[in-house]
N, C-alpha and C positions, 0 to 999 in steps of 0.2 A: 182561608185557602177553600177553593173551592163555593164560589162563595153562591154559584149562579145565579138570579134574580133577582138579589143583597137585600131578603126578608128581612133575615135576623142581623144580615152586616146593617143597615137603617136600623134598626131596632135601636143596639150599639150605640150609634154614632148617635144618635137623639137623645141617647140615657147619660155622654157623658157630657161634659166640665169644656168649652169652651180652650181650644188650645190642645185640643187633643187629638190625634190626627188619625182615622181607622183608612182602613184599603182591604177592598175585595180583590179577590184575586182569583180569576175564572179563567179555564182555555177556551170558555163558550163565546164568541162575541157577541152570538143573538141575545142570548141569557141575558149578556149586560149588557145592551142595547135596550133590554126592555127595562133592567134595573134603572139606568140613567135617562129611560126615557121617562121615569114614574119623578126622577129628583135630580136634584142640579146637584153637579155633584163638582167637584174641587172648592165648594163653598163648606165652612163651619169644617174643617178638613176631611171632609169624607173625601175620593180617591178610586176608580173604578182599574184594574190593570185587568189586558188581557195576557195569559203567559202560560207560556207551554208548560206540561207534563217533564220531568217535573223537574226544572230548574225555576226555583224563585228567581228573580230578577235586581235581589236586592243582596247590600253586601251584609257580612256574617255581622251579629247579634243584632240586628236593626229595630227591633220590635221587642215592644214588655209585656207580646202577649199572641199568643197566634190560638186560633180558633179556627175547628173546624167542622161542619155539622155536614150530617146525611154526605157527605160527599166522596170519605177515603173508599168506598166499595166500586165509585165509579172510573174510579184513578189506573192506568194501566199497572203502573211500578206502584204500587203502596208504599212498599219498602223504600226505595227511592224517596218519593214526597216527604213520607216521613222525615228521613233524613234531613232533608231541607228543610223542616217546619223548623225541625232544632238549630239550625246551625243557623239561621236566620235569629233566632232568638236571645233576646242575650241573657247574660248569667243574673240570676233571681227571679227570668221570667215564667210567665207561664205557658204552657201546652195543655192547652183542652179540645180533643175532638167527639167526638159523640156522634157514633153512627144507631145503626140497623142490627139487633142481635137476631141471630139466626138458628139461635141456639133457644130463646126465650119458650118459652111456652104461646103467647099470646101472635108471637109471629106463626109460627109452626097452627096454628090457628084458623089465622089468617090466609093462608095459603092453600089451603082446605075450604075456606067459603069462599074464597076467589077462583076457587078450580067447580065448587059447586055452583056459581054464580056462571061461570063461563056453560057448563055443559046445559044449563038454566037458557044458554041466550043472553044473558040477565050483567053481564061483566061491563064496568067501566075502564076506559082507558085509565083510570087513576086506580083503579082494581087492579088490573094487566102489570100496571108499571108498577106500584105497592110490591107486588107477591114476587115479580124479576127480581128487584133490587135487592128487600129480603131471601132469595135464593142464589146472590149476588156475593151477600154481605161479609165481612169476613167474620170469622168464629172466636171468640174469644179467647182460645188455644190459640190458632194464628196468628192473633193480634199479639199476642202474649211475646212469642215467639219473635216476630217482627221487633216487637219495643228492644226487647232481649236482645240483638244480632245486633238493633240499631245504640246500643249503651244508653237507655234510654230507662231511669229510676219512673217507675211510673204507678198509682193504682188507680184501680178498674173498678164501678161501679153500678150492677143494670139496675134499670127500670123496665116496666114490666114489658117492652121490645123495643129496647135500644139500651145500650150500653155509653158508659161515657171513660175514659180515656183521660186519666189527668197527670198532670207532671213539672215538676219545678229546678231549671235548668241551675246545677251548682256552680258555686262562686261567686255570687253577688248576693246582695242583698233581696231577699224576695219581696215582688209588688203586692203578693195576696199568700197569706200564711193559709 
């Protein structure tokens, strides 16, 4: 969910066995068009879907794995999007969300670095965009409340500047331990 130009989605699709379907879903048609221009979709079980937020146009329990990388902070109603990701996940399926961690020291240092570059007239659009994304990202405490309100049991682990939320939907044979 929130695949953007589908770099990770394509990498996942290429690493899986034949017969596995991978669906990249994003609200931004332009980014999906970039992905489609780079790759032939519809072959080998790889598909791109333009879907508005927060609703996903899939039935309950449609997916074994729901993955979102770097997108949660871009979604206007992240709590509803999280509920939708959980809804389309089958019992025993894996929900994996990776996003920026604004509480991480490296993230805070990058914001300072980007401000200094901006003052010196050296900031690139990428610097500005990443600093903005870090500022907009959900704090781990906010995400914890969001998961709890949705009734999703999860674990979280941090990296140098991001955080990974992992949950296995109860009620079925886990796809991954």
